[in-house]
PAMI-830927 format. One record per residue: residue in one letter; x, y, z of N, C-alpha, C, O in turn. Coordinates in steps of 0.2 Angstrom, whole numbers, plus 5000, padded with zeros to 4 digits. Atoms other than C-alpha are relative to their C-alpha. Layout:
BEGIN
aXYZXYZXYZXYZ ...
//
This chain:
BEGIN
m499649944996505051244822499450055003499050084999 k500449944998504151354834500150054999500650085000 p500149935002503651514829500350045005500250025011 t499649964994504751654838499650075003499750095008 s500549955000503351794837499450004995499449974990 w500650005004501451824830499950024994499550014991 v500049985008502151904814500549954997500449934991 g499750075003503351754812499549954998499549934993 w500550044999501951634815499450024993499249974990 l500349995003500851724802500450014992500250014986 l499650025007502351724789500049934998500049914992 l499850075002502651534791499349964997499349924993 v500450015004500651524788499950024993499649984989 a500249965007500551634772500549974996500349974990 m499850035003501951534765500149915001500549865000 g500050085001501351364767500449965006500649915005 g499550034994502351324783500749994997501149965001 s499650005002503751334772500650035002501250015003 a499549974997504651464780500749985002500849935005 t499350014996506551474786500050035004499750085004 r499949954994507051524803500450074996500350134997 a499849935002508151644794499650064997499650124998 a500549945001506651724785499650035004499450085003 a500549974997505651734798500550055004500250105006 q499849964994507051814809500450064997500550115000 q499649945003507851934797500050065001500550095001 p500049944997507152094802500350015006500650075007 t499849984994507752074819500749985001501049995006 m499150024998509751994817500450045004501050025005 a499649965000510352144824500049985008500549995010 l500150014993509852104843500549985002500850035006 l499450044999511252004846500750044998500750074992 h499349995003513152054845500149944994499749904995 p499950055002513751934831500349955002500249904999 l499650054997514751834842499249935002499149875002 f500650034996513151784848499649954995499049974993 q500450025007512451674834499949895002500049865007 d500250085000511951474830500749965001501249984997 h499450044997513451344837500350045005500650015009 a499549954996514251494848500049965007499549955009 v499850044994515151404864500250075005500750115004 l500049964993515051514882500349975005500349915007 q499550044995516151494894499849975008499650015013 r500350034995515551394907500350015009500950035010 d500149974995515351434926500350065002500650055007 r500049934999515651614927499450044997499150014993 p500549955003514351744923500250024993500750044991 i499950025008514051744904499750074999499150085001 p500149925002514151944898499449984991499649944986 v500250015006512851964883499850084996499450125000 w500249935001512552134872499849994995499649934994 g500249995007512052184856499650074998499950125000 q500149945002510952324847499150015001498849955000 a500549974999509252394851499750054998500150094995 t500249955002508152514849500250055006500050045012 p499849954992508852674860499349995005498850015004 g500649994994507852644877499649935002499449925007 a500450045000506952504873500349955004500949935004 s499850074995506852334887500149964993499949974988 v499850065002507652194883500249955004500649965009 s500050054998507452034887500349944999500149934994 v499650025000508751884888499849935000500149925006 a500250094998508151684890500649974998501049994993 f499550085003509451534890500149985007500250005013 a499950054996509551394899499650005006499949995011 g500550004994508051414911500050065005499850075010 r500149924996508751594914499750064997499950074992 a500149965003508051734911500250095003499950115008 v500049954997508751924913499750064996499650044990 s500149955004508152114908500550045002500950035006 t499649955001509052254904499750074993499350064989 h500249965005508752424893500650024996501150034999 a499649985004509552484878500450085001500050135001 a500049944999510552644880499750034994499350004989 g500449965004510352814871500349984992500049994987 d499750015006511652744856499649924998500049884995 g500450075001510352574855500549945003500349885002 r499750054999511752474863499749975007499650015011 w500250024994511252354877500749945003501249925000 h499550064998512252224889499649975006499450005010 a500450044993511552104902500549945001500949924998 t499750054998512251974911499949935004499949925010 l500450064997511651794912500349985006500850015006 p499650044995512151674928500449954997500449944991 p499550045002513551564927499749935000499349915004 a500050065001513251384920500449954999501049964997 a499450065000513751204920500249994991500050024986 a499850025007514651134905499449974998499149935003 g500450045004513351074892499650034995499950084992 g500149985006512251104879499649944994499749894996 p500149935003511451124865499550025005499249995009 y500549974998510351254871499950054994500250054988 e500149935005509351404864500150075004500150085010 m500249944998509351584866499850044997499950054992 s500449965003508051694865500050075002499850075008 v500149924999508051894865499450014998499049984994 r500649955002506652004864500050085002500150105008 s500149924999506452194863499450034995499550044989 g500649985004504652254858499949954996500249904997 h500250035003504052184845500549964996500249924992 a499450025002505752124839500249945005500249935011 s499650074996506551944843500549974997500649984991 q499650025003507851844840500249925004500049905010 i500050084995508251644845500749974996500749964990 v499650025002509851584842500449915003500749905008 r500150064997510051394844500949934997501449954993 d499450044997511451244848500650055002501250054999 v499849974996512151354858500549965006500149955011 q499650044996513551264870500450035006500750085005 i499749974993514251294888500749944999500649884998 g499550035000516051254888500650045001500550085005 d499549974998517851324889500250014993500349974989 v499849965006518251454876500850045001501150055006 w499149994997520051504873500050064992499850044987 l499649955004520751664861500649974998501049965002 c499350005002522151614850500250054995499850064990 s499749925005523251764843500850005000501249975003 g499349985002524851814837500150014991499750044988 q499949975006525651824820499849924995499449894997 s500050065005525851664805500049935003499749895000 n500050034999526251544815499449975006499449925009 m500450014995524851534826499550004994499149954993 e500549995005523751584809500149944996499649924994 l500050055005524551434800499449984998499150025001 p500550035001523051334795500249924998500749904995 l500050065000522751154794500449984993500949944993 w499950045006523051124776500750024998500950004993 r499449985000524851204779500549955004501149945003 a499750044994525251084794500349934997500349914991 l500050095002525850894794499649984999499150024999 d500550055002525050774788499350034997498850004999 a500749965001523750894780499449984997498950024998 g500550045003522650764770499849965005499249955004 s500450074997522250624783499850055004499250055004 e500249944993522150784799499450024996498950014999 i500749965000520850864788499249964999498649975000 a500650055001519950714783499749965007499149945008 s500350034993519750654800499750045006499650025011 a500049934998519450824806499450015004499350065007 t500549964999517650804812499949995008499849945010 e500050014994517450844830499650055003499850105004 p500649964998515650904837500150045004499750085004 g500049984992516250944854500650075000500750105005 i499849935001517451094846499850034993499950014987 h500349935005516651254837500850054998501250065002 l499549965002517851364827499650074999499050084999 f500249935000517751554825500750044998501350045000 t499349975003518851664815499650084998499150094995 v500249944999518751834818500550044995501150054996 p499749955006519151944801500450045001500450075007 k499149965000520852034797499650084999499150104996 a500449935000520452214801500650045005500850025011 a499649954995521552354806499650055001499250064996 a500349934999520852514814500550035003501050005004 v499549954998521752674821499550005007499750035012 s500449964994520252674835499549945002499249914998 p500250074998519352534845499349984997498850024998 q500850025003517852444835499749975003499949935007 s500650064997516252354842500049974996499749924999 d500550055006515752264826500749984996501350014996 f499450035008516852164812499850014996499250004994 p500249995008516852214797499749974994499550004989 a500250065004516352064789499449955002499349965008 s500650064999514951914790500649945005501249935003 v499750054994515651784805499549965003498949975005 a500550064998514951634810500449935007501049915006 w499750064998515451494822499849944997499349934994 r500150075003515651324815500149935002500749925001 p499750074997515851134822500449984995500349964989 a499550035002517351074819499849934995499649894998 s500250045006517150964801500850014995501250054996 p499649995004518350934787500050074995500550094992 d500149955003517551084778500350075004500550125001 t499649934996518051214792500449995003500650055005 v499449974997519551164799500650014996501150044999 r499450005007520651164781500550085004501050095006 d499549915000520851374784500150025008500350075010 f499849954992520851384804500549995001500949964997 s499150044997522351364815500149955001499749925004 a499750074997523351214817500349995007500449945010 a499750014993524151264832499549995006499649955010 c500649974995522451334842499449924999499049915003 f500650044999521251174835500449915002500049865002 y499750064997522651014840500050025006500149985010 f499850004993522951104856499249995003499149955007 a500750035000520951094857499849915001499549895006 r500350075002520850904850500449995007500049955011 e499450064994522350844865499750015004499649975009 l500349964991521450964878499649965002499649945008 r500650044996519850854877500149955001499649925004 r499950064998520650704879499949985009499849925011 t500150024996520750744896499350075004499050065009 v500549964997519450884900499349984994499450004988 d500650035004517750814891499750065000499450065006 v500549954997516750984890500150034993500650014991 p500049985006516451084873500550064999500650115003 m499549945001517751184867499750054993499550044988 g500249945006517351354857501050045001501350065006 l499349985003519151424848499950064996499650064991 i499949945005519251604842500650024998500950055003 q499449995004520651634830500050064999499550084996 a499949935002521151804829500850024999501250055003 a499450005001522751814820500350044994499950064991 w499849965005523851904808500949994999501350015003 g499350025002525551854799500450054999500250084995 g499549965000526951964801500050075005500450115006 s500249964994526152064815500650005006500949955008 r499649984992527052134831499450035005498850055004 i500349994995526652154848499650035001499050015002 e500449954998526152314849499450034996499250094998 a500450005006524952304834499249975005498750005005 w500250024997524052204846499950025008499549995011 t500249964992524052304864499750064997499950094992 s500549965000522752434867500550095000501050105004 s499649935000523552634864500050035009500450085011 d500049974993523152664884500449975002500949995005 a499350044996524352504888500750024997501250025001 l499649975003525552574874500350055004500950055006 r499449924997525852754882499949995008499950045011 m499850024996525952674898500949975004501249985009 q499450015001527552594893500650064999501250054998 g499549955002528352764889500449994994500549934992 g499650025007529352804872499550014997499750074995 l500450005004527852794862499450044998499050054993 g500449955003526952934864499950064994499450094992 p500149955007527353044850499649954994499149974991 a500450035005526852894838499349995002499049984997 l500550024998525252864848499650074999499050074998 d500649945001524653064846499950004991499550034987 v500150005007525053034828499649974997499349994992 l500550055002523852874827499350065002498950084997 a500449994998522652984837499850074994499350084993 l500249955005522653124825499949984992499750014987 y500450045007522453014811499349994998498950004993 a500750015001520852964815499650054999499050044996 r500349945001520353144814500150034992499650054988 d499749975005521453204799500549954998501149955001 p499450045001522453084789500550044996501050024997 a499749965004523153204778500750035006501350025004 a499849994995523853294794500549965003501049975005 a499450054995524653154803500549974993501049984995 n499650005005525453104786500650045000501250025000 e499449945002526253274785500549985008501149975008 r499650014995526853234805500349975002500849985006 w499550054998527353084805500550024994501050004997 g499450015006528553104788500350055002500850064999 q499650004996529253234800500449975003501049975002 q499750054995529653124814500449944996500949914999 w499650045004530253004800500750014999501249975000 q499749985003531153134793500750025005501350035003 h499550004995532153164810500349965001500949975002 w499650064999532653004812500549974996500949934997 w499550005008533452994794500650055002501150045000 t499649954999534353144801500649995004501250015003 t499650004996534953094816500349935003500649935009 r499750075001535352904814500749985000501150024997 a499350014998536852834819500750014993501350034993 d499549965006537652854800499750034995499750014990 a500649955003536553004795500950044997501550044999 v499549975005537653114782499750055001499150054999 a500249945000537553304785499550034993499550014987 a500549995009536153384772499749974996499649994990 d500150055004535653224767499350004998499249965002 a500750015000533853234762499549994995499150034993 p500350025006533153124749499250024999498950024994 w500849995003531353174750500150074999499550095001 q499949945004531753354743500250004994500649964992 p500249995008531453404725501050025001501350065005 g499449975003533253414719500649995007501150025006 n499650024996534253344734500449944996500249884995 d499550055005535853264723500549985006500949945004 s499550004995536953264739500249925000500749915004 r499750084999537153064738499949964994499649914996 g499950025007537253014718499449954998499349905000 w500950055002535452944711500449994993500850034991 q500150035006535652814696499449984998498949985001 r500650015002534552774685499649935000500049894998 a500350044998533252634688499849954993499849974987 p500250035006532752494676499350004996498949974999 a500749975003531152554665499549955002498949975003 t500350024997530452404671499650005006499050015007 l499949984992530752434689499949925002500249885000 g500050074998530152264698500349995006500350035011 a499550024994531252174712500650014997500949994992 w499349984999532852244715500849964998501349964995 e499650095001533752064716500049994993500449944991 r500150035006533252064698500350044996500350034990 w499949955004534052214692500749994996500950024991 g499250015004535952134688500650065006501250055006 v499649984995536752254702500249965006499849945009 p499550044996537952154712499750045009499650005013 a500349994992537452274729499449995002499349975008 l500650015000535652254727499849915000499349895003 a500150075000535752044723499549975005498949955004 g500450044994535351984740499850045005499750025011 y499849974995535152134748499150025004498650015000 n500649984996533752184762500050085003500550105003 g499849934998533552354769499550054995499050034992 m500449985002532952504762500450044992501050054991 v499749975005533152594744499650054999499150065001 w500649955001532352754738500050024993500550014989 y500049995006531552804723499650055000499150065004 r500549925002531152974714499850004993500149974989 t500249995005530353024700499650064998499250075003 q500449974999529253164692499550004996499449964992 v500750015004527653214685499750074999499550095004 t500149945004527253374674499250014999498849984994 l500549995000525653454678499950084996500250124996 s500149925001524753604670499650045006499350005010 a500449964995524053744681499349975001499249965007 d500650034999522153684679500149935004499849935010 q500050064997522553494684500550015005500549965009 a499749984994523853554697499450035007499650035012 a500349974995522253644706499449965002498949985006 k500650044997521053494706500349965005500949955006 r499750064996520853364719500349934997500249914991 a499750045002522053234718500349955003500449955009 q500050044996522653064721500749965000500649914996 l499550055003524452964720499849925000499749895005 e500150095001524252794713500649984999501050014995 l499250045001525852674715499849944998499249934998 g500150075003525852504708500249965007500350005012 p499750054994526352344722500950035001501450034997 i499549985000527652394731500249945008499749935012 d499850054996528652264743500650025005501250015003 e500450024995528652284759499750075001499150094999 t500249934998528552474767500350054996500950054994 d499949945003528452634760499950065004499650065010 m500049944997528752814765499950064996500450074993 t500049965008528252934751499750075002499350095006 w500049944999528353104749499850034992500050014987 v500249965006527553234735500450055002500350055008 n499849925000528553404734500250005006500050045009 g499849974994529453374750499649975007499749965013 v500550024992527953334760499849935000499749904994 a500350074998527453164767499349974998498949955003 v500550035002526053094758499549935004498949935005 g500350074996525752914766500649954999501149954996 s499450054999526652764771499249935003498749935006 q500450064997525952584772500549934999500849914994 y499950085001526452404775499649964997499049964997 g500350065004526052264765500449984993500450014987 a499850055005526952144754499750024992499150024992 g500349995009526552184734499150035001498750024997 e500749944998524952304740500150064995500750084994 r500049955002524552444728499850035005499550005010 r500049944996524652614737499750064996499950084990 t500549945002523252764735500250055006500250035012 y499849964995523752924745499650074997499850094992 a500249945001522653084745500450065001500750075006 l499649955000523553234741499650045003499050045003 p500449954998523253384750499950054995500250064990 a500249965006522353524742500850065001500950095007 g499649945003523753664736500949965001501450005002 l499350044999525253524737500250014994500750054993 l500150015007525053504718500450074997500350125000 k499949935003525953644706500149994993500349954990 a499750005008526053704688500849974999501349995002 g499250035000527553604681500249955002499849905000 a499650054997528653484689499949975006499850015011 n500150034992528253384704500349925002500249865000 t499650084998529353264713499649955004499349965009 v500250074994528853084721500549985002501049974998 v499550034998530053024732499649935004499249925008 i500450064995529752844738500649965004501149965002 n499750014998530652774750499849925002499349925005 v500050074999530652564752500349955005500949935004 l499750054995530852454766499849934998499249914998 d500250085002531052264762500649965005501249975005 t499550034996531652154775499949924999500149885004 y499950075003531451984766499849964994499349994991 g500150015008531351904749500050074998500250125002 e500049965005531252004735499650065002499050065004 g500449944999530752194737500150054994500550044989 g499849975004530552334727499450024998498949995000 l500649945001529352474719499849954991500149954986 a500450025008528252354703500150044994500150104994 g500249975007528152394687499449974997499249915000 p499349965004527852434674499750065002499250075006 a500049934998527852624674499250015001498950035005 s500549964999526152644670499550005004499050035004 a500350004993525552594687500050055004499750055010 h499949974995526052734694499750084997499950094991 a500249955002525152904692499550045003499250015007 i500349984996524253034698499450014997499450024991 g500850015001522153024698500050075001500350115006 l500749934999521053184697499449995000499249954997 d500850015000519353204701499749994995499249954995 d500550005005518653234686500349914995500149904989 g499850055002519553064681500549994996500649944994 t499449975005520953124671500649945003500649935009 r499550034996522552994676500450034996500350034990 i499549985001524253084674500749945000500949935005 e499350084998525752934672500550055003500450115002 l499249994999527452974681500449994997500549944995 d499650015004528653004672500549945002500949935007 a499650075000529552814667500650005004500949965007 r499250024996531152874672500250005004500650055005 w499950004994531352834688500849995003501249965000 q499350004997533052854699499849965006499349945009 y500150054994533652744714500650025003501050044999 r499450014998534952754726499849955007499349945009 l499950054995535452624741499950045006500150105005 a500149984993535052674759500349955005500149935010 p499850044995536152574768500150005006500150065008 g500049974992536352554787499749945004499449905000 a500250064998536052424801499350045005499050005009 q500649994994534552534811499450014995499350054990 a500750005005532852514803499550065001499650095007 p500349955000531652654800499550005005499349945006 p500750024997530052684811499649994996499750004990 l500650025005528552614804499450035003499250015009 a500649974999526952724804499649965004499449905003 p500750044996525752684818499450004997499149985002 w500450015002524352664808500049944995499549924992 h499950075005525152514798499649945002499449935008 a500750064995523952364801500349955003500149945009 a499650054994525152224808500650025003500949985007 t499649964995526452344813500050065001500450104998 g500249944997525752484819499950005008500149955012 l500349974992525152554837499349975002498850015001 s500850024998523552454843499549984994499049954995 t500450045005522852404825499749965000499249964996 l500450055002522352254826499850005009499249985009 y500550004993521852274846499450044997498950014998 n500649975004520652404837499649954997499049944998 g500650005003520052314825499849914999499549894994 m500050064997520252134832499849965003499549915002 i500250004993520152124850499550045003499250025008 a500649964995519052264855499449974997499049955001 p500750025001517652194845499749935003499249915002 l500350074995517652024857499550045005499050025008 g500449984993517052144871500249965005500749935005 a499750054994517052054886499949945000499749915005 y500350085002516651874879500349975005500949995007 g499750044995516951754892500749964998500649934993 l499550055004518551654890500249975004500149995010 r499750024994519451514900500750014999501249995003 g499149985000521251564893500050054996499650084993 m499749975008522251644879500549974998500949945002 l499250055004523651564867500250064997499850094994 w499649955005524951694861500549964998500949945001 y499450015005526051644847500350054997500050054991 q499849955003526951784842500950015003501249985007 g499349994998528751864843500550014995501050054995 e499650005007529551824825500150094999500650114998 s499949915002529352024821500250025005500550075003 n499649944994529952094836500649995004500750025009 t499450034999531651994836500550055001501050055005 g499749925002532252174830500350045006500850065007 e500049964994532052244846499949965007499549985011 a500250054995532052094858500150035006499750015010 t500049994994532752194872499250025003499150015009 e500349964999531152284873499349945000498849975003 y500350055001530052124871499849975008499249975007 l500250024993529752064891499650065001499050045003 a500449954999528952234893499450004996498850004998 r500750005003527752224879499749945001499149944999 l500450054999527352044885499550035006498950035006 r500349984994526952114901499350035000498850025003 s500649955002525852244894499349974997498849985000 l500750025002524752154883499649965003498949965003 r500450054994524552014897499750045003499250015002 d500149944994523952154909499350034995498850034998 d500449975004522952244894499349965000498749975001 w500750055002521952084889499849995005499249995005 r500450034993521552024907499750065002499450055008 g500549964999520752194909499450004996498950004999 r500650035006519652164894499749935003499149935004 f500150065002519451974897499949975007499549935007 g500050004992519551964917500849995002501149954998 a499349994997521151994928500349945002500949945002 h499950074999521251804932500149964994500249904995 t500150055005521251734913500749984998501150024996 p499350035001522651614910500250024995499850054991 l499649985006523951654897500549954998501049955002 l499750055000524751514889500550014991500449994986 l499449995005526351564878500549964995500749914998 v499750065005527251474863500750045000500850104997 q499449975003529151494864500350004992500449944989 l499950015004529651534848500649954999501149955002 a499650075005530451374837500550024999500650085001 g499249985002532351374831499850004992499549964988 y499850005008532551434814500650034998500850095000 s499449995004534051454803500649945003500649905008 q499550044995535651384806500450005003500750055004 p499750004992536551314821500850044999501250044994 p499249935000538151454824500549965002500549915005 v499250064999539951384824500350025007500549985011 a499849954995540351514837499250015006498749995004 p500449984999539251574851499950074998500450114997 v500249925004538251734844499350055004498850035007 e500649984998537151864851499349994996499549974991 s500750045003535251814845499450065002499450085008 g500549964997533751924845499449935001499049955005 w500550055001532651774844500249975006499749965010 a500050024993533451704859499950055005499750035011 q500249964993533151864869499250015001498950055005 v500649985001531451854863499749935004499149935006 r500350094995531251644871500250055006499750065010 e499749994994532151724885499550065004499550085010 a500649944999530651864886499449965003499049975008 q500650034997529451744886500149945005499649915007 r499850034996530351624897499950035009499649995013 l500149964993530251754913499350014999499049975003 a500749984999528451814909499749935002499349935006 a500350064996528051634913500149985005499649975008 a499850014993529051604927499850065006499950055012 e500149964996528551764935499349995001499150035006 d500949984999526451744935499749924999499749884994 p500150105000525851564939499449994997499249934997 r500550015005524351594929500150014992499750034988 t499649985006525551614913500649924998501149915001 g499850085004526051434904500450014994500350054989 l499749985005527451414892500149934996500449884999 a499750065003527651284879500750004994500750034989 v499450005002529351254874500049974991499749924990 a500050025008529651234854500749994996500749974990 i499549995001531451254852500149934995500449944989 d499850075004531651064845499550004995499649964990 i500550015006530051074832500150054994499750064990 g500049935005530751214821500349964997500449914998 d499750015007531351214805500550054999500450115000 a499549955001533051284801499850024994500050084994 y500149985006532351314782499350025001498950024996 d500849985001530551364787499850045005499750005010 i500249944995529951514798499549965001499549965008 h500750054998528351394800500149954999499949924994 p499850054997528751254807499349954997498849994997 p500650025001527351124801499849965007499249955007 n500250074995527250984816499750055006499950085011 k500449964992525751084826499849965005499749985010 q500450044998525150934831500349985008500049975013 e499950004992526350914846500250065003500450075009 l499949934998526551104847499350015005499250035010 g501049994996524351084851500149945007499749955012 r499950044996525150924863500350035008500250025014 r499549964994526351034874499650075003499750115008 l500449944998525051174874499549985006499450025011 a500450054999523851054881500149975008499749955012 r499850014995524951004894500050065004499850055009 a499949944995525251174900499350035002499350055008 a500850004996523451204902499749965005499449975010 r500250064993523251054912500450045007500250065012 h499649974992524551124924499850065001499550065007 v500049945001524251304922499050035003498850065007 v500949994999522151304921499749965004499349985009 y500350064996521651134927500149995005499949945009 g499750034992522651134943500449935000500849925005 e499550065002523550974936500750015006501050065004 r499349984993525150994951500349954998500849964997 s499650045000525650834948500350004993500949984992 l499750005008526050854929500350075000500050135001 a499449935002527550974925499750054994499450034989 p500549965006526751104914500650004993500450034987 a499650005009528251084899500549955004500449925008 g499450034998529950994902500550035005500450085007 p499449964994531551034914500150064998500450084993 t499849924998531651224920500450025004500450035010 a499449964996533251294924499850045007499450095006 h500449954995532851364941500750045003500650105003 t499749974999534651424947500749964998500849904997 a499350045002536651404942500650055006500850115007 s499549964995537951434955500649964999500649904997 a499350024998539851414957500149975005500049985011 t499550034996540751284963500849954999500949944993 r499650035001542251194964500249964993500749974989 a500150045004541751074953499950034990500150004985 g500249955005541151214940499250015003499049995009 v500549965000539451294936499749965000499849934995 r500550044998537951184944499550034999499450085003 i500749995001536151204935499749965003499949905002 r500650034999534851144944499450014995499250054991 f500849995007533151114934499649965005499849925009 n500550034996531551084941499449974995499549994990 g500750035003529951004934500449954993500449964987 v499850055003530950854928499949935001500249915005 t500350065001530050684924500549945000501049924996 g499350055001531150544930500650045000500750085004 t499449984997532950584927500150064993499650064989 l499749955007533950724913500149944995500249884996 v499550065007534550624896500150064995499850124994 t499849975005535350684883499949954992500049894992 t500050035005535150634866500650034993500850084992 g499649985008536450624849500750015005501250035001 a499349974996537950664863500149965006499649935009 n499750014993539050604879499550035005499150005008 g500349944997538250744886499850044998499950054993 p500449955001537150884885500550054997501050075000 i499949945002537551014872499850064999499250075000 g500449945000537351204869500150045005499850105005 f500049964994537651274886500850074998501350064996 e499549965000538751424885500250045009499850045013 l499649974996539851524898500050095001500250104995 c499949945003539851714898500350055006500350045012 d499749954993540651864909499150044999498650024996 a500749974997539251994916499850034996499250034996 d500449965007538852084902499949964993499849994987 a500050025006538951944890500350024993500150014987 h499649965006540252044880500449914997500649914991 h499350065003541351864877499749955002499649975008 c500250065000540551694878500549944999501149954997 h499550065002541351524876499449935001498949935005 y500650064999540351344872500449975008500949985009 a499850044995540451234889500149945000499549925000 d500450074998540651054891499650005007499750035012 a500650014992539250974904500149945000500549914996 v500250064997538850834912499449995003499350045007 l500850014996537050764919500349995008500849965008 h500150004994537050764938499549995003499450035007 g500550024997535450674944499650064996499450054990 h500449965005534350844940500450075000500150125001 d499649955001535850954938500550004994500749944994 v499649985005536950994924500550045002500550105004 v499449964999538751034929500650034992500950004988 l499449975007539851154916500649995004500650005010 r499450004998541551114919500650064995500750044989 s499549945002542751274916500350045003500050075007 p499649964997544051364921499850075001500050105005 l500449915000543051554918499449995003499050035002 a500550014996541751464929499950055006499750015011 d499949964993541751634942499250014999498850004994 a500649994998540151674949500250094999500750124998 g500349935005539351854943500049994994499750044991 g500050005006539551774925499349994998498950015001 r500650015001538051694915500149944997500749924996 v500150085003537651524909499350034993498850064994 r500650015003536551514894500049924996500549884996 y500250095004535751364884499650024993499050044993 c500450005003535251364868499950074997499450104995 w500149925002535751544862500050014994500550054992 a500149965007535351574845499349994996498749984997 d501049985003533951604832499949924998499349904998 g500250065001534151414827500749965004501249955001 p499550044998535251314841499949924999499449904996 v499950084998535651124843500049995008500350025012 c500250004993534751074859500049935003499649904999 t499950075001535050904866499949955006500049905007 l500250044993534350894885499450004999499050034995 r500650024998532850824890499849955007500249935011 d500050034995531950724903499749934996499649924991 s500650055003531150554903499649984995499649934991 s500649955004529750624896500149984993499649964990 g500149965008530550664879499950085002500150114998 a500349934999529950844885500650025001501050005005 p499249955001531650964879500150065005499650095006 a499849954995532251084892500150054995500450054990 g500149955009531851254883500650045004500950035009 p499449975001533251384880499950065007499450095009 f499949914993533851534897500750024998501150014994 e499249984997535151634904499849995007499250005010 l499849994991535451624922500650045002501250025000 s499349984996536751734932500049945005499649905008 i499750044994537851634942500250035006500650085007 t499950004991537851634961500549985003500949945001 p499450074997539151564972499649965003499049975003 a500250054998538751414980499850005007500250015011 e500249984992537751414997500449955004500449905001 v499650024993538851345012499549985003499150025005 p500450034997538051225020500150005007499749975011 
//
């Protein structure tokens, strides 16, 4: 090993030549941001941004691949430099010097870097995917390097990661917990693009798209200003933000569609809707033996009291609650003190000075559960007031509850990790700085199906927002939501279908956005379909067309282009057909619907193939209506082309046929 400095050489001699590189560099490891370390992959054929931390005002020099640049650290010690573009290759060393400090990172590759982000289907690791055992055992891919962004939510943008990170070459030991969709995509892509691939996983199960978008971008969409103001306040004064958010939540409760006048369950002594005694063991409400709660997903109110002396009430205190599934909104003496999202996680909320009083104090919790079992966990001893002198006063074990049925979902506090506003952008995207990317993969949408009409605007905003950080021309590859749930027996409205349509439209309107159709590789019983190998192949196909310019290769399967009313019926023209249109399992394609202009009334339509067209035969096939295909959470879709690629779900307005 070549010593990196005179000090390092002395250390090497003093230790009899056995000093490790880590020991020699230990005092200067902070020169480079943690993104730049052994085994890193840097984006080829474009300027390479590099940054880190040094003594304020000090000069910094960076040498890499035969090129060198210099800069100076700012007043806060942060420095940035830009290396000239380099072709694919490696391994290289990158050396950084500032004064007497130096750092060298090794096995740096030049290739294509991909950011893989989204919720649980992007996070799903290889060990949970199809044929996991053999796939992991054969996953030695030295040309693919992996980097996992630590899970972190923050109320303001962060420049550093909260935990240690590392780039690792793909091997059976390193791929096991890495994103299966991301890894299989790169493995497939390297069959035709033989350069090193760097994969950055930044994903969080259950996350909403708003959590991944910067506050500036969200504010530009409109309608989120009050919540974003609360988020900004939370960064300065959490107690004040909790109280203000409580007021906004309470306003929602009193103005929602099924509100009852004067019903304010968070207020002490509010008995307008009849509270009932909860089981002493608490726990999942589905197990209480109450028929109305047996399969209930929604909100349930809880309340109890705690009695304090005047001396206890005067001390600094916090409310300690046992695990809650999933989201709570909590009040003490009618004042909101906290809200958190997290299935089965304990809560600890600091209480503002002067809130507690001598005598009885009321604790009220609204619990929202949307999936599986929900509720406030026991035992009763898990819930208490903790004082700053170490005293712990348990809450009264005689909990009461009442249902809060209704179709409307409550607003979620903007600082929630996976469901808040900008929280994951701040904690997991902002620390990536302007790291060079070849493209971005986005697999998300399940958590936004309840507000699907807003998803297209949200998706456009995320795309523009990330391009503002990583480059205006950075390609985006979208995974359209897979099928989930049983097929319907009649046409239905579907938030899942609306999100898929938003994803289709986002890809159709932008030549640098690709779409991987996954409707046919879903699982009616599992929201996490395991066949990520086929998904990786479809993402790689989209990348070859959108990113690498293989225009002769269709980016996906058949794509609906137009729907026109003719004498024979509604004719749907498809583009991107390889060979001919084919159908599986029936004489003709199924899953087509004809609807009126507002889609208030829809019916299934018989269909026949005609070249690259599908013709729907129906007496109600008038111009001005709509045609839908595979419009359900988990539809049956049978239309493909000769390559086997499926036609994706869509909705089109029916126009009059053009007269020759």
